[in-house]
C-alpha angles and dihedrals in degrees: 000000000000121000118273121234090246092054106050111168119241094247096056113134099171138354134240103202108203124207118182129200131268141159135303092237127017133120091187114122115263106263115237092226099034115152095233091054097045092047092052095045090054091047093048092048089054091049092050091048093049091048085064094209112132091194093059107102123202113223123182123214107229112219121212092205136025094234143066090224104200118269091001089072089189096183090057091057090047092050091047090052091052091050091050089052090052091047092051093053104030112015093170098056118110115229132206119190122222112191135172125201108316087010089057091055091050091048091055091050094056099036091105091074108122095240094052114099097180147311142249111214121199116200089328125198101240124181127196094237097049114121121254103176092092089061096068108127093010125121117228134186116189120193117190136159110224088217091062108129097189103053127019123252089195089057090050091051091049090049090050090055092051091047091052091053088051091057104267124134104234138183120188118196122193101211114216094225144348103099118215096315093052091227100135111068092004091160092060091050091050096046094049092045091051092050090050093049091050093048094047094050094043095046089237126142113285112260123276110264131235119235109300096039125121 
């Protein structure tokens, strides 16, 4: 079980804030053993391991509900709460967001928090009307398989262009396989995500991209 934002360990040097996927509409409580959550926790653990930084602490955002739920945007409020908990206990820690699907959309919404350095978005759910002003000065890496049938890689690419115009540094990577669940070629997704997390936190250039990146 990853650390909670209200129980940061003493040796924490930076935070990987993890946001898993969900549903567009659902007021059902988030299941403890839900597939979306378990998949993302395993993915995030691999990213943290590959980043090879023992001071990087993995923190999961706990959702109250399974869904985004329209204007309520419940995962955004949950992510904001987690960031406020981190700020109250460790205001000097740098944070990188790691979000999949609905969690990617929530990560983008809260990326303007002063401790957030950037975000790695995995097959994010991007919408044309979503705000981008909060992303000025942030560093974003978006990984998306064009064959994804759940969320749109074209929408992610269009969001990336808008974020750049708003002042974000953005890399978009068209992953050659993996679909929405990132199952095929999972190792490649994890390695590139880990390199991106490391670069964002260290203030280093974002990683070179494979064919299809921009």
